[in-house]
All heavy atoms as a GROMACS GRO file, in nm:
protein
  637
    1MET      N    1   1.958   1.533  -0.920
    1MET     CA    2   2.070   1.605  -0.865
    1MET      C    3   2.023   1.670  -0.734
    1MET      O    4   1.913   1.722  -0.726
    1MET     CB    5   2.117   1.711  -0.965
    1MET     CG    6   2.252   1.767  -0.934
    1MET     SD    7   2.316   1.880  -1.061
    1MET     CE    8   2.370   1.765  -1.185
    2ALA      N    9   2.108   1.667  -0.634
    2ALA     CA   10   2.073   1.720  -0.503
    2ALA      C   11   2.161   1.840  -0.469
    2ALA      O   12   2.283   1.836  -0.485
    2ALA     CB   13   2.090   1.613  -0.396
    3PHE      N   14   2.097   1.945  -0.420
    3PHE     CA   15   2.164   2.068  -0.382
    3PHE      C   16   2.139   2.095  -0.234
    3PHE      O   17   2.043   2.046  -0.177
    3PHE     CB   18   2.112   2.186  -0.465
    3PHE     CG   19   2.147   2.175  -0.610
    3PHE    CD1   20   2.062   2.108  -0.698
    3PHE    CD2   21   2.264   2.228  -0.658
    3PHE    CE1   22   2.094   2.095  -0.832
    3PHE    CE2   23   2.297   2.216  -0.793
    3PHE     CZ   24   2.212   2.150  -0.879
    4THR      N   25   2.227   2.176  -0.176
    4THR     CA   26   2.211   2.220  -0.038
    4THR      C   27   2.194   2.370  -0.038
    4THR      O   28   2.271   2.441  -0.103
    4THR     CB   29   2.334   2.181   0.047
    4THR    OG1   30   2.353   2.039   0.040
    4THR    CG2   31   2.316   2.224   0.192
    5LEU      N   32   2.093   2.415   0.034
    5LEU     CA   33   2.072   2.559   0.053
    5LEU      C   34   2.106   2.591   0.197
    5LEU      O   35   2.036   2.550   0.289
    5LEU     CB   36   1.928   2.598   0.022
    5LEU     CG   37   1.895   2.746   0.039
    5LEU    CD1   38   1.978   2.832  -0.055
    5LEU    CD2   39   1.746   2.770   0.020
    6TYR      N   40   2.220   2.659   0.216
    6TYR     CA   41   2.259   2.703   0.349
    6TYR      C   42   2.180   2.830   0.378
    6TYR      O   43   2.185   2.926   0.301
    6TYR     CB   44   2.410   2.727   0.358
    6TYR     CG   45   2.487   2.598   0.342
    6TYR    CD1   46   2.545   2.564   0.221
    6TYR    CD2   47   2.498   2.510   0.449
    6TYR    CE1   48   2.615   2.444   0.206
    6TYR    CE2   49   2.566   2.390   0.435
    6TYR     CZ   50   2.624   2.358   0.314
    6TYR     OH   51   2.692   2.239   0.300
    7SER      N   52   2.109   2.827   0.490
    7SER     CA   53   2.009   2.930   0.517
    7SER      C   54   2.005   2.958   0.666
    7SER      O   55   2.080   2.899   0.744
    7SER     CB   56   1.874   2.874   0.468
    7SER     OG   57   1.770   2.963   0.490
    8ARG      N   58   1.916   3.048   0.703
    8ARG     CA   59   1.888   3.070   0.845
    8ARG      C   60   1.744   3.118   0.857
    8ARG      O   61   1.688   3.175   0.764
    8ARG     CB   62   1.985   3.166   0.909
    8ARG     CG   63   1.979   3.308   0.861
    8ARG     CD   64   2.057   3.411   0.945
    8ARG     NE   65   2.162   3.360   1.026
    8ARG     CZ   66   2.291   3.391   1.015
    8ARG    NH1   67   2.330   3.477   0.923
    8ARG    NH2   68   2.380   3.341   1.096
    9GLU      N   69   1.688   3.093   0.971
    9GLU     CA   70   1.550   3.133   0.997
    9GLU      C   71   1.538   3.285   0.994
    9GLU      O   72   1.625   3.357   1.043
    9GLU     CB   73   1.507   3.079   1.134
    9GLU     CG   74   1.359   3.090   1.157
    9GLU     CD   75   1.318   3.020   1.283
    9GLU    OE1   76   1.370   2.910   1.312
    9GLU    OE2   77   1.231   3.076   1.354
   10GLY      N   78   1.430   3.332   0.934
   10GLY     CA   79   1.404   3.476   0.929
   10GLY      C   80   1.479   3.550   0.820
   10GLY      O   81   1.476   3.673   0.815
   11CYS      N   82   1.546   3.479   0.731
   11CYS     CA   83   1.625   3.540   0.624
   11CYS      C   84   1.537   3.553   0.500
   11CYS      O   85   1.504   3.452   0.437
   11CYS     CB   86   1.748   3.454   0.596
   11CYS     SG   87   1.837   3.496   0.445
   12HIS      N   88   1.500   3.675   0.465
   12HIS     CA   89   1.412   3.694   0.350
   12HIS      C   90   1.480   3.657   0.218
   12HIS      O   91   1.417   3.608   0.126
   12HIS     CB   92   1.355   3.836   0.345
   12HIS     CG   93   1.453   3.941   0.306
   12HIS    ND1   94   1.545   3.993   0.394
   12HIS    CD2   95   1.474   4.001   0.187
   12HIS    CE1   96   1.620   4.082   0.330
   12HIS    NE2   97   1.579   4.090   0.205
   13LEU      N   98   1.610   3.678   0.208
   13LEU     CA   99   1.682   3.638   0.087
   13LEU      C  100   1.681   3.485   0.072
   13LEU      O  101   1.670   3.432  -0.039
   13LEU     CB  102   1.826   3.688   0.088
   13LEU     CG  103   1.845   3.840   0.078
   13LEU    CD1  104   1.993   3.874   0.089
   13LEU    CD2  105   1.786   3.894  -0.051
   14CYS      N  106   1.691   3.415   0.184
   14CYS     CA  107   1.686   3.269   0.184
   14CYS      C  108   1.549   3.221   0.136
   14CYS      O  109   1.539   3.129   0.055
   14CYS     CB  110   1.715   3.214   0.323
   14CYS     SG  111   1.876   3.264   0.391
   15GLU      N  112   1.446   3.283   0.189
   15GLU     CA  113   1.309   3.248   0.148
   15GLU      C  114   1.288   3.276   0.000
   15GLU      O  115   1.227   3.194  -0.071
   15GLU     CB  116   1.209   3.326   0.232
   15GLU     CG  117   1.210   3.286   0.378
   15GLU     CD  118   1.137   3.385   0.469
   15GLU    OE1  119   1.080   3.484   0.418
   15GLU    OE2  120   1.138   3.362   0.592
   16ASP      N  121   1.340   3.388  -0.049
   16ASP     CA  122   1.328   3.422  -0.191
   16ASP      C  123   1.396   3.317  -0.277
   16ASP      O  124   1.341   3.273  -0.378
   16ASP     CB  125   1.388   3.559  -0.220
   16ASP     CG  126   1.308   3.674  -0.162
   16ASP    OD1  127   1.192   3.653  -0.119
   16ASP    OD2  128   1.362   3.787  -0.158
   17MET      N  129   1.519   3.277  -0.239
   17MET     CA  130   1.591   3.180  -0.320
   17MET      C  131   1.518   3.046  -0.320
   17MET      O  132   1.507   2.982  -0.425
   17MET     CB  133   1.736   3.162  -0.271
   17MET     CG  134   1.817   3.075  -0.367
   17MET     SD  135   1.990   3.050  -0.322
   17MET     CE  136   2.058   3.212  -0.352
   18MET      N  137   1.466   3.004  -0.206
   18MET     CA  138   1.394   2.877  -0.201
   18MET      C  139   1.268   2.883  -0.287
   18MET      O  140   1.235   2.786  -0.356
   18MET     CB  141   1.362   2.840  -0.056
   18MET     CG  142   1.308   2.699  -0.041
   18MET     SD  143   1.425   2.572  -0.102
   18MET     CE  144   1.315   2.468  -0.196
   19ARG      N  145   1.200   2.995  -0.286
   19ARG     CA  146   1.080   3.012  -0.368
   19ARG      C  147   1.116   3.001  -0.518
   19ARG      O  148   1.046   2.934  -0.594
   19ARG     CB  149   1.014   3.146  -0.337
   19ARG     CG  150   0.878   3.166  -0.394
   19ARG     CD  151   0.806   3.292  -0.346
   19ARG     NE  152   0.884   3.398  -0.285
   19ARG     CZ  153   0.900   3.416  -0.153
   19ARG    NH1  154   0.843   3.335  -0.067
   19ARG    NH2  155   0.972   3.517  -0.107
   20GLU      N  156   1.225   3.062  -0.557
   20GLU     CA  157   1.270   3.055  -0.696
   20GLU      C  158   1.310   2.912  -0.734
   20GLU      O  159   1.278   2.865  -0.844
   20GLU     CB  160   1.387   3.150  -0.721
   20GLU     CG  161   1.349   3.297  -0.712
   20GLU     CD  162   1.470   3.386  -0.727
   20GLU    OE1  163   1.531   3.384  -0.835
   20GLU    OE2  164   1.503   3.457  -0.631
   21LEU      N  165   1.379   2.845  -0.644
   21LEU     CA  166   1.418   2.706  -0.670
   21LEU      C  167   1.295   2.616  -0.681
   21LEU      O  168   1.288   2.529  -0.769
   21LEU     CB  169   1.512   2.655  -0.560
   21LEU     CG  170   1.652   2.715  -0.561
   21LEU    CD1  171   1.723   2.685  -0.430
   21LEU    CD2  172   1.731   2.665  -0.681
   22SER      N  173   1.198   2.638  -0.595
   22SER     CA  174   1.074   2.560  -0.600
   22SER      C  175   1.003   2.578  -0.734
   22SER      O  176   0.950   2.482  -0.791
   22SER     CB  177   0.980   2.599  -0.486
   22SER     OG  178   1.036   2.562  -0.362
   23ALA      N  179   1.002   2.700  -0.785
   23ALA     CA  180   0.939   2.726  -0.914
   23ALA      C  181   1.014   2.652  -1.026
   23ALA      O  182   0.951   2.598  -1.118
   23ALA     CB  183   0.937   2.877  -0.942
   24LEU      N  184   1.146   2.646  -1.018
   24LEU     CA  185   1.225   2.576  -1.120
   24LEU      C  186   1.205   2.425  -1.114
   24LEU      O  187   1.220   2.356  -1.215
   24LEU     CB  188   1.373   2.610  -1.105
   24LEU     CG  189   1.412   2.753  -1.143
   24LEU    CD1  190   1.558   2.778  -1.107
   24LEU    CD2  191   1.388   2.778  -1.291
   25GLN      N  192   1.170   2.374  -0.996
   25GLN     CA  193   1.150   2.229  -0.982
   25GLN      C  194   1.030   2.180  -1.062
   25GLN      O  195   1.019   2.060  -1.088
   25GLN     CB  196   1.132   2.191  -0.835
   25GLN     CG  197   1.263   2.191  -0.760
   25GLN     CD  198   1.246   2.158  -0.613
   25GLN    OE1  199   1.161   2.213  -0.544
   25GLN    NE2  200   1.328   2.066  -0.565
   26ARG      N  201   0.943   2.268  -1.104
   26ARG     CA  202   0.829   2.227  -1.186
   26ARG      C  203   0.874   2.171  -1.320
   26ARG      O  204   0.809   2.085  -1.377
   26ARG     CB  205   0.735   2.345  -1.207
   26ARG     CG  206   0.668   2.392  -1.081
   26ARG     CD  207   0.575   2.510  -1.107
   26ARG     NE  208   0.548   2.575  -0.979
   26ARG     CZ  209   0.554   2.704  -0.960
   26ARG    NH1  210   0.582   2.786  -1.059
   26ARG    NH2  211   0.528   2.755  -0.842
   27ASP      N  212   0.987   2.224  -1.371
   27ASP     CA  213   1.037   2.183  -1.503
   27ASP      C  214   1.171   2.110  -1.499
   27ASP      O  215   1.216   2.063  -1.604
   27ASP     CB  216   1.051   2.307  -1.593
   27ASP     CG  217   0.919   2.377  -1.616
   27ASP    OD1  218   0.817   2.308  -1.631
   27ASP    OD2  219   0.919   2.502  -1.617
   28GLN      N  220   1.234   2.106  -1.384
   28GLN     CA  221   1.368   2.047  -1.372
   28GLN      C  222   1.367   1.943  -1.260
   28GLN      O  223   1.297   1.959  -1.161
   28GLN     CB  224   1.472   2.154  -1.339
   28GLN     CG  225   1.476   2.270  -1.435
   28GLN     CD  226   1.526   2.232  -1.572
   28GLN    OE1  227   1.613   2.145  -1.586
   28GLN    NE2  228   1.472   2.294  -1.675
   29ALA      N  229   1.447   1.839  -1.276
   29ALA     CA  230   1.456   1.734  -1.174
   29ALA      C  231   1.576   1.758  -1.084
   29ALA      O  232   1.690   1.734  -1.123
   29ALA     CB  233   1.468   1.598  -1.242
   30PHE      N  234   1.549   1.809  -0.964
   30PHE     CA  235   1.653   1.828  -0.863
   30PHE      C  236   1.587   1.840  -0.727
   30PHE      O  237   1.468   1.867  -0.717
   30PHE     CB  238   1.741   1.950  -0.892
   30PHE     CG  239   1.669   2.082  -0.883
   30PHE    CD1  240   1.666   2.153  -0.764
   30PHE    CD2  241   1.605   2.136  -0.995
   30PHE    CE1  242   1.600   2.276  -0.756
   30PHE    CE2  243   1.540   2.258  -0.988
   30PHE     CZ  244   1.537   2.327  -0.868
   31THR      N  245   1.663   1.817  -0.624
   31THR     CA  246   1.614   1.832  -0.487
   31THR      C  247   1.698   1.938  -0.416
   31THR      O  248   1.813   1.964  -0.455
   31THR     CB  249   1.621   1.701  -0.408
   31THR    OG1  250   1.757   1.656  -0.402
   31THR    CG2  251   1.533   1.593  -0.472
   32VAL      N  252   1.640   1.994  -0.312
   32VAL     CA  253   1.709   2.095  -0.231
   32VAL      C  254   1.695   2.056  -0.084
   32VAL      O  255   1.583   2.039  -0.034
   32VAL     CB  256   1.650   2.236  -0.252
   32VAL    CG1  257   1.725   2.337  -0.166
   32VAL    CG2  258   1.657   2.276  -0.399
   33HIS      N  259   1.807   2.042  -0.019
   33HIS     CA  260   1.811   2.015   0.125
   33HIS      C  261   1.847   2.147   0.193
   33HIS      O  262   1.953   2.204   0.164
   33HIS     CB  263   1.914   1.907   0.156
   33HIS     CG  264   1.932   1.880   0.301
   33HIS    ND1  265   1.836   1.823   0.380
   33HIS    CD2  266   2.036   1.906   0.382
   33HIS    CE1  267   1.880   1.814   0.504
   33HIS    NE2  268   2.003   1.864   0.507
   34ILE      N  269   1.761   2.193   0.280
   34ILE     CA  270   1.786   2.320   0.350
   34ILE      C  271   1.858   2.293   0.481
   34ILE      O  272   1.815   2.209   0.561
   34ILE     CB  273   1.653   2.394   0.376
   34ILE    CG1  274   1.582   2.423   0.244
   34ILE    CG2  275   1.679   2.523   0.454
   34ILE    CD1  276   1.442   2.478   0.261
   35VAL      N  277   1.968   2.364   0.501
   35VAL     CA  278   2.047   2.350   0.624
   35VAL      C  279   2.049   2.485   0.694
   35VAL      O  280   2.093   2.586   0.636
   35VAL     CB  281   2.192   2.304   0.592
   35VAL    CG1  282   2.276   2.303   0.719
   35VAL    CG2  283   2.190   2.168   0.526
   36ASP      N  284   2.001   2.487   0.817
   36ASP     CA  285   2.004   2.609   0.899
   36ASP      C  286   2.144   2.622   0.959
   36ASP      O  287   2.184   2.543   1.044
   36ASP     CB  288   1.899   2.600   1.009
   36ASP     CG  289   1.889   2.726   1.095
   36ASP    OD1  290   1.981   2.811   1.089
   36ASP    OD2  291   1.790   2.739   1.167
   37ILE      N  292   2.218   2.721   0.914
   37ILE     CA  293   2.357   2.736   0.957
   37ILE      C  294   2.368   2.766   1.106
   37ILE      O  295   2.473   2.742   1.166
   37ILE     CB  296   2.432   2.844   0.877
   37ILE    CG1  297   2.374   2.982   0.901
   37ILE    CG2  298   2.434   2.808   0.729
   37ILE    CD1  299   2.464   3.096   0.857
   38ASP      N  300   2.262   2.819   1.165
   38ASP     CA  301   2.267   2.855   1.307
   38ASP      C  302   2.260   2.734   1.400
   38ASP      O  303   2.272   2.750   1.521
   38ASP     CB  304   2.157   2.956   1.340
   38ASP     CG  305   2.183   3.090   1.272
   38ASP    OD1  306   2.301   3.128   1.258
   38ASP    OD2  307   2.085   3.156   1.232
   39THR      N  308   2.244   2.614   1.343
   39THR     CA  309   2.244   2.493   1.425
   39THR      C  310   2.381   2.430   1.434
   39THR      O  311   2.399   2.330   1.503
   39THR     CB  312   2.144   2.389   1.370
   39THR    OG1  313   2.187   2.349   1.239
   39THR    CG2  314   2.003   2.445   1.365
   40ASP      N  315   2.479   2.487   1.364
   40ASP     CA  316   2.614   2.431   1.360
   40ASP      C  317   2.715   2.545   1.364
   40ASP      O  318   2.721   2.625   1.272
   40ASP     CB  319   2.630   2.350   1.230
   40ASP     CG  320   2.766   2.284   1.217
   40ASP    OD1  321   2.869   2.347   1.250
   40ASP    OD2  322   2.769   2.170   1.170
   41PRO      N  323   2.794   2.552   1.471
   41PRO     CA  324   2.891   2.663   1.485
   41PRO      C  325   2.989   2.673   1.368
   41PRO      O  326   3.027   2.784   1.328
   41PRO     CB  327   2.964   2.632   1.615
   41PRO     CG  328   2.874   2.541   1.691
   41PRO     CD  329   2.796   2.464   1.588
   42ASP      N  330   3.030   2.561   1.312
   42ASP     CA  331   3.124   2.566   1.198
   42ASP      C  332   3.057   2.627   1.075
   42ASP      O  333   3.117   2.709   1.006
   42ASP     CB  334   3.176   2.426   1.164
   42ASP     CG  335   3.267   2.370   1.273
   42ASP    OD1  336   3.330   2.451   1.345
   42ASP    OD2  337   3.275   2.247   1.285
   43LEU      N  338   2.933   2.586   1.047
   43LEU     CA  339   2.861   2.644   0.934
   43LEU      C  340   2.830   2.791   0.957
   43LEU      O  341   2.837   2.872   0.864
   43LEU     CB  342   2.731   2.567   0.908
   43LEU     CG  343   2.746   2.425   0.856
   43LEU    CD1  344   2.610   2.358   0.844
   43LEU    CD2  345   2.820   2.425   0.723
   44GLN      N  346   2.798   2.825   1.079
   44GLN     CA  347   2.770   2.966   1.111
   44GLN      C  348   2.894   3.051   1.087
   44GLN      O  349   2.886   3.159   1.028
   44GLN     CB  350   2.722   2.980   1.255
   44GLN     CG  351   2.672   3.118   1.286
   44GLN     CD  352   2.618   3.129   1.427
   44GLN    OE1  353   2.663   3.059   1.517
   44GLN    NE2  354   2.523   3.217   1.447
   45ALA      N  355   3.009   3.002   1.128
   45ALA     CA  356   3.133   3.077   1.107
   45ALA      C  357   3.167   3.088   0.958
   45ALA      O  358   3.215   3.192   0.911
   45ALA     CB  359   3.248   3.008   1.180
   46ARG      N  360   3.137   2.983   0.883
   46ARG     CA  361   3.170   2.980   0.741
   46ARG      C  362   3.077   3.067   0.655
   46ARG      O  363   3.120   3.134   0.562
   46ARG     CB  364   3.166   2.836   0.691
   46ARG     CG  365   3.204   2.820   0.547
   46ARG     CD  366   3.212   2.675   0.511
   46ARG     NE  367   3.250   2.660   0.372
   46ARG     CZ  368   3.262   2.545   0.311
   46ARG    NH1  369   3.238   2.433   0.376
   46ARG    NH2  370   3.296   2.541   0.184
   47TYR      N  371   2.947   3.063   0.687
   47TYR     CA  372   2.847   3.126   0.601
   47TYR      C  373   2.772   3.244   0.663
   47TYR      O  374   2.680   3.296   0.600
   47TYR     CB  375   2.743   3.021   0.558
   47TYR     CG  376   2.798   2.912   0.472
   47TYR    CD1  377   2.794   2.780   0.514
   47TYR    CD2  378   2.854   2.940   0.348
   47TYR    CE1  379   2.842   2.678   0.435
   47TYR    CE2  380   2.904   2.839   0.269
   47TYR     CZ  381   2.898   2.708   0.312
   47TYR     OH  382   2.947   2.608   0.233
   48ASP      N  383   2.810   3.287   0.778
   48ASP     CA  384   2.733   3.384   0.856
   48ASP      C  385   2.674   3.498   0.772
   48ASP      O  386   2.555   3.522   0.773
   48ASP     CB  387   2.816   3.440   0.970
   48ASP     CG  388   2.736   3.530   1.062
   48ASP    OD1  389   2.620   3.497   1.093
   48ASP    OD2  390   2.791   3.635   1.101
   49ARG      N  391   2.755   3.569   0.700
   49ARG     CA  392   2.707   3.686   0.625
   49ARG      C  393   2.689   3.657   0.476
   49ARG      O  394   2.663   3.749   0.398
   49ARG     CB  395   2.803   3.803   0.643
   49ARG     CG  396   2.805   3.849   0.788
   49ARG     CD  397   2.888   3.974   0.804
   49ARG     NE  398   2.899   4.008   0.943
   49ARG     CZ  399   2.827   4.103   1.002
   49ARG    NH1  400   2.740   4.173   0.932
   49ARG    NH2  401   2.842   4.130   1.130
   50LYS      N  402   2.700   3.531   0.437
   50LYS     CA  403   2.687   3.495   0.296
   50LYS      C  404   2.549   3.442   0.260
   50LYS      O  405   2.518   3.430   0.143
   50LYS     CB  406   2.788   3.385   0.261
   50LYS     CG  407   2.929   3.430   0.244
   50LYS     CD  408   3.008   3.308   0.201
   50LYS     CE  409   3.146   3.341   0.156
   50LYS     NZ  410   3.221   3.220   0.119
   51VAL      N  411   2.470   3.399   0.358
   51VAL     CA  412   2.345   3.329   0.327
   51VAL      C  413   2.249   3.416   0.249
   51VAL      O  414   2.248   3.537   0.266
   51VAL     CB  415   2.276   3.275   0.455
   51VAL    CG1  416   2.358   3.166   0.517
   51VAL    CG2  417   2.241   3.383   0.552
   52PRO      N  418   2.173   3.351   0.163
   52PRO     CA  419   2.174   3.208   0.136
   52PRO      C  420   2.289   3.168   0.043
   52PRO      O  421   2.333   3.247  -0.039
   52PRO     CB  422   2.040   3.184   0.066
   52PRO     CG  423   2.012   3.313  -0.003
   52PRO     CD  424   2.068   3.420   0.088
   53VAL      N  425   2.333   3.046   0.060
   53VAL     CA  426   2.436   2.989  -0.026
   53VAL      C  427   2.379   2.860  -0.085
   53VAL      O  428   2.334   2.773  -0.011
   53VAL     CB  429   2.565   2.956   0.052
   53VAL    CG1  430   2.667   2.888  -0.038
   53VAL    CG2  431   2.623   3.081   0.116
   54LEU      N  432   2.380   2.849  -0.216
   54LEU     CA  433   2.336   2.728  -0.283
   54LEU      C  434   2.460   2.650  -0.325
   54LEU      O  435   2.549   2.705  -0.392
   54LEU     CB  436   2.251   2.761  -0.406
   54LEU     CG  437   2.194   2.641  -0.480
   54LEU    CD1  438   2.097   2.562  -0.391
   54LEU    CD2  439   2.126   2.685  -0.608
   55ALA      N  440   2.465   2.524  -0.284
   55ALA     CA  441   2.583   2.442  -0.310
   55ALA      C  442   2.543   2.306  -0.367
   55ALA      O  443   2.434   2.256  -0.341
   55ALA     CB  444   2.663   2.424  -0.182
   56HIS      N  445   2.637   2.249  -0.440
   56HIS     CA  446   2.626   2.111  -0.487
   56HIS      C  447   2.754   2.043  -0.440
   56HIS      O  448   2.863   2.070  -0.495
   56HIS     CB  449   2.613   2.107  -0.639
   56HIS     CG  450   2.600   1.968  -0.691
   56HIS    ND1  451   2.696   1.913  -0.772
   56HIS    CD2  452   2.505   1.872  -0.673
   56HIS    CE1  453   2.660   1.789  -0.802
   56HIS    NE2  454   2.545   1.762  -0.743
   57GLY      N  455   2.742   1.964  -0.336
   57GLY     CA  456   2.863   1.906  -0.275
   57GLY      C  457   2.951   2.018  -0.223
   57GLY      O  458   2.906   2.105  -0.150
   58ASP      N  459   3.077   2.018  -0.265
   58ASP     CA  460   3.172   2.121  -0.221
   58ASP      C  461   3.171   2.245  -0.311
   58ASP      O  462   3.244   2.340  -0.286
   58ASP     CB  463   3.314   2.064  -0.218
   58ASP     CG  464   3.331   1.960  -0.108
   58ASP    OD1  465   3.257   1.966  -0.009
   58ASP    OD2  466   3.418   1.872  -0.125
   59VAL      N  467   3.090   2.243  -0.416
   59VAL     CA  468   3.084   2.354  -0.510
   59VAL      C  469   2.977   2.454  -0.467
   59VAL      O  470   2.859   2.421  -0.462
   59VAL     CB  471   3.053   2.305  -0.654
   59VAL    CG1  472   3.043   2.422  -0.750
   59VAL    CG2  473   3.156   2.204  -0.699
   60GLU      N  474   3.020   2.573  -0.432
   60GLU     CA  475   2.926   2.680  -0.395
   60GLU      C  476   2.889   2.754  -0.523
   60GLU      O  477   2.973   2.816  -0.586
   60GLU     CB  478   2.990   2.773  -0.292
   60GLU     CG  479   3.018   2.703  -0.161
   60GLU     CD  480   3.092   2.788  -0.061
   60GLU    OE1  481   3.118   2.908  -0.089
   60GLU    OE2  482   3.126   2.735   0.046
   61LEU      N  483   2.762   2.745  -0.560
   61LEU     CA  484   2.717   2.800  -0.688
   61LEU      C  485   2.681   2.947  -0.682
   61LEU      O  486   2.714   3.022  -0.773
   61LEU     CB  487   2.595   2.722  -0.738
   61LEU     CG  488   2.619   2.575  -0.767
   61LEU    CD1  489   2.488   2.505  -0.794
   61LEU    CD2  490   2.712   2.562  -0.885
   62THR      N  491   2.610   2.987  -0.580
   62THR     CA  492   2.563   3.125  -0.576
   62THR      C  493   2.535   3.169  -0.432
   62THR      O  494   2.504   3.085  -0.348
   62THR     CB  495   2.437   3.142  -0.666
   62THR    OG1  496   2.404   3.278  -0.677
   62THR    CG2  497   2.320   3.062  -0.616
   63TYR      N  498   2.550   3.297  -0.410
   63TYR     CA  499   2.526   3.358  -0.279
   63TYR      C  500   2.419   3.466  -0.294
   63TYR      O  501   2.410   3.530  -0.398
   63TYR     CB  502   2.652   3.427  -0.226
   63TYR     CG  503   2.775   3.340  -0.225
   63TYR    CD1  504   2.862   3.338  -0.333
   63TYR    CD2  505   2.804   3.260  -0.116
   63TYR    CE1  506   2.976   3.259  -0.332
   63TYR    CE2  507   2.917   3.181  -0.114
   63TYR     CZ  508   3.002   3.181  -0.222
   63TYR     OH  509   3.114   3.102  -0.220
   64TYR      N  510   2.346   3.490  -0.186
   64TYR     CA  511   2.250   3.600  -0.176
   64TYR      C  512   2.130   3.587  -0.269
   64TYR      O  513   2.016   3.591  -0.226
   64TYR     CB  514   2.315   3.737  -0.196
   64TYR     CG  515   2.437   3.761  -0.114
   64TYR    CD1  516   2.560   3.783  -0.175
   64TYR    CD2  517   2.431   3.759   0.025
   64TYR    CE1  518   2.674   3.804  -0.099
   64TYR    CE2  519   2.545   3.779   0.102
   64TYR     CZ  520   2.666   3.803   0.040
   64TYR     OH  521   2.778   3.823   0.113
   65PHE      N  522   2.154   3.576  -0.400
   65PHE     CA  523   2.047   3.569  -0.499
   65PHE      C  524   2.073   3.452  -0.592
   65PHE      O  525   2.188   3.421  -0.622
   65PHE     CB  526   2.040   3.698  -0.581
   65PHE     CG  527   2.023   3.821  -0.497
   65PHE    CD1  528   2.133   3.900  -0.466
   65PHE    CD2  529   1.899   3.857  -0.447
   65PHE    CE1  530   2.120   4.012  -0.387
   65PHE    CE2  531   1.885   3.969  -0.368
   65PHE     CZ  532   1.994   4.047  -0.337
   66LEU      N  533   1.966   3.390  -0.641
   66LEU     CA  534   1.981   3.280  -0.734
   66LEU      C  535   2.021   3.334  -0.872
   66LEU      O  536   1.951   3.418  -0.928
   66LEU     CB  537   1.850   3.202  -0.746
   66LEU     CG  538   1.854   3.082  -0.840
   66LEU    CD1  539   1.952   2.977  -0.789
   66LEU    CD2  540   1.715   3.023  -0.856
   67ASP      N  541   2.132   3.286  -0.922
   67ASP     CA  542   2.172   3.316  -1.059
   67ASP      C  543   2.110   3.205  -1.144
   67ASP      O  544   2.167   3.096  -1.158
   67ASP     CB  545   2.324   3.317  -1.070
   67ASP     CG  546   2.374   3.352  -1.209
   67ASP    OD1  547   2.300   3.328  -1.307
   67ASP    OD2  548   2.487   3.402  -1.219
   68GLU      N  549   1.990   3.231  -1.195
   68GLU     CA  550   1.914   3.128  -1.263
   68GLU      C  551   1.986   3.071  -1.385
   68GLU      O  552   1.988   2.949  -1.406
   68GLU     CB  553   1.776   3.182  -1.304
   68GLU     CG  554   1.686   3.076  -1.358
   68GLU     CD  555   1.546   3.126  -1.384
   68GLU    OE1  556   1.496   3.213  -1.309
   68GLU    OE2  557   1.485   3.076  -1.481
   69ALA      N  558   2.047   3.156  -1.465
   69ALA     CA  559   2.119   3.110  -1.584
   69ALA      C  560   2.234   3.016  -1.545
   69ALA      O  561   2.252   2.910  -1.605
   69ALA     CB  562   2.170   3.228  -1.665
   70LEU      N  563   2.311   3.054  -1.447
   70LEU     CA  564   2.422   2.972  -1.400
   70LEU      C  565   2.370   2.839  -1.346
   70LEU      O  566   2.424   2.732  -1.375
   70LEU     CB  567   2.501   3.046  -1.291
   70LEU     CG  568   2.618   2.969  -1.232
   70LEU    CD1  569   2.737   3.062  -1.217
   70LEU    CD2  570   2.581   2.910  -1.098
   71PHE      N  571   2.262   2.845  -1.269
   71PHE     CA  572   2.205   2.725  -1.209
   71PHE      C  573   2.155   2.628  -1.317
   71PHE      O  574   2.185   2.510  -1.314
   71PHE     CB  575   2.091   2.763  -1.114
   71PHE     CG  576   2.026   2.644  -1.050
   71PHE    CD1  577   2.091   2.571  -0.952
   71PHE    CD2  578   1.898   2.605  -1.088
   71PHE    CE1  579   2.030   2.461  -0.894
   71PHE    CE2  580   1.838   2.495  -1.031
   71PHE     CZ  581   1.905   2.423  -0.934
   72LEU      N  582   2.081   2.680  -1.414
   72LEU     CA  583   2.028   2.594  -1.520
   72LEU      C  584   2.141   2.535  -1.604
   72LEU      O  585   2.133   2.419  -1.645
   72LEU     CB  586   1.928   2.671  -1.606
   72LEU     CG  587   1.797   2.708  -1.535
   72LEU    CD1  588   1.712   2.797  -1.624
   72LEU    CD2  589   1.721   2.584  -1.490
   73ASP      N  590   2.243   2.613  -1.629
   73ASP     CA  591   2.360   2.563  -1.701
   73ASP      C  592   2.427   2.450  -1.622
   73ASP      O  593   2.467   2.349  -1.678
   73ASP     CB  594   2.458   2.677  -1.729
   73ASP     CG  595   2.576   2.632  -1.812
   73ASP    OD1  596   2.553   2.579  -1.922
   73ASP    OD2  597   2.691   2.649  -1.765
   74TYR      N  598   2.437   2.468  -1.492
   74TYR     CA  599   2.498   2.366  -1.406
   74TYR      C  600   2.417   2.237  -1.410
   74TYR      O  601   2.474   2.128  -1.412
   74TYR     CB  602   2.509   2.420  -1.263
   74TYR     CG  603   2.594   2.335  -1.174
   74TYR    CD1  604   2.732   2.354  -1.168
   74TYR    CD2  605   2.539   2.236  -1.094
   74TYR    CE1  606   2.812   2.276  -1.085
   74TYR    CE2  607   2.617   2.157  -1.012
   74TYR     CZ  608   2.753   2.177  -1.008
   74TYR     OH  609   2.832   2.099  -0.927
   75LEU      N  610   2.286   2.249  -1.412
   75LEU     CA  611   2.199   2.130  -1.419
   75LEU      C  612   2.220   2.051  -1.547
   75LEU      O  613   2.206   1.929  -1.547
   75LEU     CB  614   2.052   2.171  -1.412
   75LEU     CG  615   1.993   2.200  -1.274
   75LEU    CD1  616   1.848   2.247  -1.288
   75LEU    CD2  617   2.000   2.079  -1.183
   76LYS      N  618   2.254   2.118  -1.654
   76LYS     CA  619   2.273   2.052  -1.784
   76LYS      C  620   2.402   1.970  -1.790
   76LYS      O  621   2.416   1.884  -1.876
   76LYS     CB  622   2.272   2.155  -1.896
   76LYS     CG  623   2.138   2.218  -1.918
   76LYS     CD  624   2.146   2.324  -2.026
   76LYS     CE  625   2.014   2.398  -2.036
   76LYS     NZ  626   2.022   2.508  -2.134
   77ARG      N  627   2.496   1.997  -1.703
   77ARG     CA  628   2.626   1.927  -1.706
   77ARG      C  629   2.611   1.784  -1.664
   77ARG      O  630   2.532   1.740  -1.593
   77ARG     CB  631   2.725   1.996  -1.614
   77ARG     CG  632   2.761   2.132  -1.661
   77ARG     CD  633   2.861   2.191  -1.569
   77ARG     NE  634   2.864   2.335  -1.590
   77ARG     CZ  635   2.936   2.418  -1.518
   77ARG    NH1  636   3.008   2.373  -1.420
   77ARG    NH2  637   2.934   2.545  -1.541
   0.00000   0.00000   0.00000
C-alpha cells in the first residue's frame, strides 16, 4: 500500500511523522512518498497550515500527528 506524506522542509512535525512511519515499516508493508507542498502552489494553498498530512489517494488520514491506531486499522482494510 502506498501513502503520500504532504510535508515541507524544516517542519519538525513532518519529520516526527516520517520517523514514526519509518518505525512502523519494520513490521508493516507500505511505502511513503513525501511531497513538498512548497513546490506546488495548489498544494501549498490546500495544505499550508495543515502539514504534515498523511493521505492514501484522495483519503486524508491524519494531520499534524500520526494517529497510529487509525493508521494501523486502515492498513488492515
